[in-house]
C-alpha distance (Angstrom), angle and dihedral (degrees) to the residues before:
residue distance angle dihedral
M1 . . .
R2 3.75 . .
R3 3.70 122.5 .
C4 3.83 122.4 -136.7
H5 3.77 114.2 -125.3
P6 3.81 108.3 -116.9
P7 3.83 94.3 -154.1
L8 3.84 91.3 56.8
L9 3.80 91.7 48.3
V10 3.80 90.9 49.2
L11 3.81 90.6 49.6
V12 3.81 92.6 51.2
L13 3.79 92.6 47.9
A14 3.80 91.4 47.1
L15 3.81 93.9 51.4
A16 3.84 96.3 41.9
P17 3.85 95.8 84.0
L18 3.81 90.0 51.6
Y19 3.80 92.3 58.3
A20 3.81 110.1 96.3
A21 3.77 113.5 -129.1
Q22 3.80 115.4 -122.2
A23 3.81 96.4 -142.4
T24 3.80 127.9 118.1
E25 3.75 128.7 -156.5
L26 3.79 116.7 -90.2
V27 3.80 112.3 -113.1
H28 3.78 123.7 -173.8
H29 3.79 120.8 -158.9
F30 3.80 117.5 -163.9
E31 3.79 115.1 -131.7
N32 3.80 98.5 -168.3
P33 3.83 112.2 79.8
S34 3.81 89.4 -146.1
F35 3.78 88.2 69.0
G36 3.79 98.9 41.8
G37 3.79 99.9 -76.7
N38 3.77 127.1 135.7
P39 3.85 109.6 -60.8
L40 3.79 89.9 -141.1
N41 3.82 88.9 69.1
G42 3.81 92.1 62.9
T43 3.80 97.4 86.7
F44 3.79 92.9 45.0
L45 3.81 92.6 49.5
M46 3.82 92.2 46.7
N47 3.80 91.3 50.9
Q48 3.80 90.0 50.0
A49 3.80 91.0 50.1
D50 3.82 92.1 48.1
Q51 3.80 91.1 51.5
Q52 3.79 91.4 51.4
N53 3.81 94.7 44.6
K54 3.80 108.7 105.5
F55 3.82 94.6 -179.5
K56 3.79 124.0 89.3
D57 3.79 125.3 -150.9
P58 3.82 108.6 -112.7
A59 3.80 90.4 -146.1
Q60 3.80 89.9 63.2
T61 3.78 92.9 52.5
R62 3.82 93.1 54.3
N63 3.75 121.3 85.5
N64 3.81 94.0 -111.3
S65 3.78 104.1 90.1
P66 3.82 115.0 114.8
S67 3.79 93.2 -117.7
Q68 3.83 90.9 58.1
K69 3.80 97.8 50.3
S70 3.75 117.6 112.9
D71 3.77 122.2 -117.1
L72 3.80 89.8 -107.8
E73 3.83 92.5 54.2
R74 3.82 91.8 49.1
F75 3.83 90.0 47.9
K76 3.83 91.6 51.1
E77 3.81 91.3 49.8
R78 3.81 92.5 49.6
L79 3.79 92.0 46.5
Q80 3.80 91.1 49.9
Q81 3.82 91.6 49.9
S82 3.80 91.1 48.1
I83 3.82 92.4 51.0
L84 3.81 92.2 47.1
N85 3.82 90.7 49.6
R86 3.82 91.8 52.0
V87 3.81 92.6 46.6
S88 3.81 92.5 49.5
Q89 3.82 91.8 47.1
S90 3.79 93.4 50.7
A91 3.80 92.3 44.0
T92 3.78 95.8 49.3
S93 3.79 91.6 46.2
D94 3.83 86.1 73.7
L95 3.83 88.9 61.8
F96 3.82 95.2 58.2
D97 3.79 135.8 55.2
Q98 3.82 127.0 -133.8
N99 3.83 91.6 -82.9
G100 3.81 93.4 52.7
N101 3.83 94.6 -105.6
I102 3.78 118.1 140.0
I103 3.82 114.7 -106.8
L104 3.80 109.4 -126.0
G105 3.80 114.3 -129.7
S106 3.80 94.7 18.8
H107 3.80 118.5 147.0
L108 3.80 133.8 -168.0
S109 3.77 125.0 -170.4
F110 3.80 127.0 -176.7
D111 3.79 126.7 -160.6
L112 3.78 101.5 -155.8
N113 3.80 100.0 172.9
G114 3.84 99.5 38.0
D115 3.81 97.6 -117.0
G116 3.80 94.1 123.7
A117 3.82 95.3 -110.7
G118 3.78 121.4 106.9
D119 3.79 109.4 -106.5
F120 3.79 96.0 -179.0
S121 3.79 126.8 26.9
V122 3.77 140.0 179.4
T123 3.81 118.8 -163.8
V124 3.80 127.9 -178.8
D125 3.84 119.7 -154.6
Q126 3.82 117.8 -104.3
A127 3.82 92.9 -122.7
A128 3.78 140.9 7.9
D129 3.80 117.9 -95.4
S130 3.83 124.4 -115.7
N131 3.84 90.6 -81.1
G132 3.79 92.9 52.9
N133 3.81 94.1 -106.5
V134 3.79 126.2 135.3
S135 3.81 123.3 -150.0
I136 3.79 121.9 -141.5
H137 3.81 114.3 -159.9
I138 3.81 116.3 -152.7
S139 3.79 119.1 -172.9
D140 3.78 131.7 176.8
G141 3.80 94.6 -178.2
I142 3.81 92.3 -98.4
T143 3.77 105.6 49.3
D144 3.78 130.9 28.8
T145 3.78 122.5 -150.7
I146 3.78 125.7 -170.2
L147 3.79 119.8 -159.1
T148 3.79 116.5 -165.4
I149 3.79 114.8 -159.6
P150 3.80 133.5 171.1
H151 3.80 112.3 -100.4
T152 3.77 118.1 -138.6
T153 3.76 127.1 178.7
L154 3.76 119.5 -156.5
């Protein structure tokens, strides 16, 4: 059996702390911008995810996306929006005077289904409250909304 030389062992142990370690600190850099990574990686990561995605959105396969609507359907939608815009402009013009000030105590009621009862109503308070605000009550028969706006008189 061989014996270890104690002076050599002592020398190695004495010089070990003087030897500089060759390690560096561990640094992690996030790639995903959602977790603090570079925002320029977002498009690349999204493209990679889209390429790997094997599932298709059922809504895109139906015939209801805007790019697949016929010219007649797009025309009907635009006509409907135009009519609704004109109706709302003429209706709300009864709530304001020539200077654009709200008319206190004004009331609008709409019969949408032709049964004679108001299905949608807009009512403005008779007078401003102590803070100078006016409340506008909007009701569709199911929900009631109250808008409070500052009242100014020119």
